[in-house]
C-alpha positions, 0 to 999 in steps of 0.5 A: 111751327105746327106739324100736320099730316099734310106737310109731314111725309112720315106721318102720311106714310105711317097713316097709310101703313096703319090703313094697310095693316088694319085692312082685310084682303078685299080692302087691300085690293081696293088700295092697290087699285087706287094706288095704280090708278093714281100712279097712272094719272101721274104718268099721264100728267108727266108725259103731257109735261114731257117729263120722261123721267117722272113719267117713267117712275110713275109707270114703274110704280104702276107696273109694280102694283099690277105685278103684285095684283097678279102675284096675289091671284090663286090660279088653282083655287080661283078658277076661271075668274082668277085666270081671267084676271091674270090675263087682264093684268098681263094685258095691263102690264103690256099696255103700260109698257107700250104706252111708256115706250111709245110716249103715248097716253092712250094705252095708259088711259085704257089701263086706268079705265080698266082699273077704275072699273075693277076698283068699283067692283072691289069696293062693293065686295069690300063693303059687303065683307065689312058689313059681314064682319061688323054684323059678326062683331055685333052678334052675341057670342055663341053659347059656351059649352061647359068645360072642366068640372061643370061639364061633369056636373050635368043632371043624371037624366042622360045615361052614363057609360060605365066601365066594367073591369 
């Protein structure tokens, strides 16, 4: 029997954990959005099948992700953008709960649309951050300042301070 990633849940979990561990903050936001979008899609499918338990679990997971997105905001330093995102995440939370309680997919679809639009923007940000980091990695290192004995063996062209006792 050949074990592949596709039929080994532990391998998938390990892969995803490595993906998150090596991601920068903007990539983590993208991964969170994708996770929420996926879970909402699951919830919609389960609601259409009238599987309330599975739909509830998927909505619970989407709510947890939206909650993490909300907790990650720095409202003090983020200014108006952070406050607007906070309100938007709160609205998403309310819509998900409303859709779940009413057993309606429309509120869930509205949240999924919002998350998809935000994810598109964050993907652009993550791409720009990656390009900047890659450019820094390819750039030559800054010149080293002399240290130790080499720092004191400079030519005597510059005046030196002398101590008078």
